[in-house]
N, C-alpha and C positions, 0 to 999 in steps of 0.2 A: 504494500500500500504506500502511495506517495505521502510524504510528510514535508511540511514547511518548517524551516528552521528560524528561530528567533534567538539572537544573542542579547540577553538581558542581564543587567547587573542585579545584585541583591536588592538594592533600593528600588529598582524598577519593578521587580517582582512584588515587593512589598506594596508599592503604589498600586499596582494592578490588583492585588488582593483587596486593598481598601476600596478601589473603584468597583470591584466585583460584588461587594456587599451592597452596592447601590444601583447598579445598572446591569441589565440582562446581557448585553453584548460582552461586557468585561467578564461577567460570570461564566458565560459560555467558553470564552478564551482561557480564562484562568483555570477553570475546572478541566478543560480539555488538553492542557499542556502537559507534556512529560519531559523530564530532564534526562538528557543523554550525557552522562559524565565523560564518555570517551571523546565527545566533540565539544564539551562544555557549552552546550546550547540547549534551548528548550525546543521541543518538536511538537507540531500540531498536525494531526491527520487531516487529509483533504475534507472528509465529511464535517469535521469540527470547524474547519476554516470556512466552509460554505455556510454553516449554521451561524458562525460569527458574522459573516458578511450580511446575512439576512437580518440578524438582530440589529446590527448597526443601522441598516436602512430603515428599520422600524422605530428607532429611538429618536428623541429630540436631540438636537445638537448639530454638529457640522456634517454628519453622515459619513465620516471617514474614520474617526476615532471615538471612543466612548466619551460621554460628557465628563468633565473634571480631569481630563487627561491632557498633559502638556509637556513641553520640553523635549528631551531626547526620546523619552518613551513614546510620545505622540509621533515623532518623526519615524521611529521604528515601526509603529503600528500602521502609519500611513503606507510605508513601504510594503509591509506585510499585506495589507488590504489590497494594494495595487497588484500584488503578485498572485492573488487568488484567481484561479481560472475555472 
């Protein structure tokens, strides 16, 4: 199965966890990520990525990142969102 890779810092994972308590899209992503210690990256399966994209499109905000998300985490999530096929 195809997986997307996200290189997130500990602080970014903590921020995503905080946002996940408040917004469905972040919850889908946070709950669907798995850590690959060999690559030091978080991986997201294609079905979870599609579910994330659908949730983003259904939430208030800028429709590219979860509400309350900014900085480098937002940049990484925009890139991730744009890679979803």
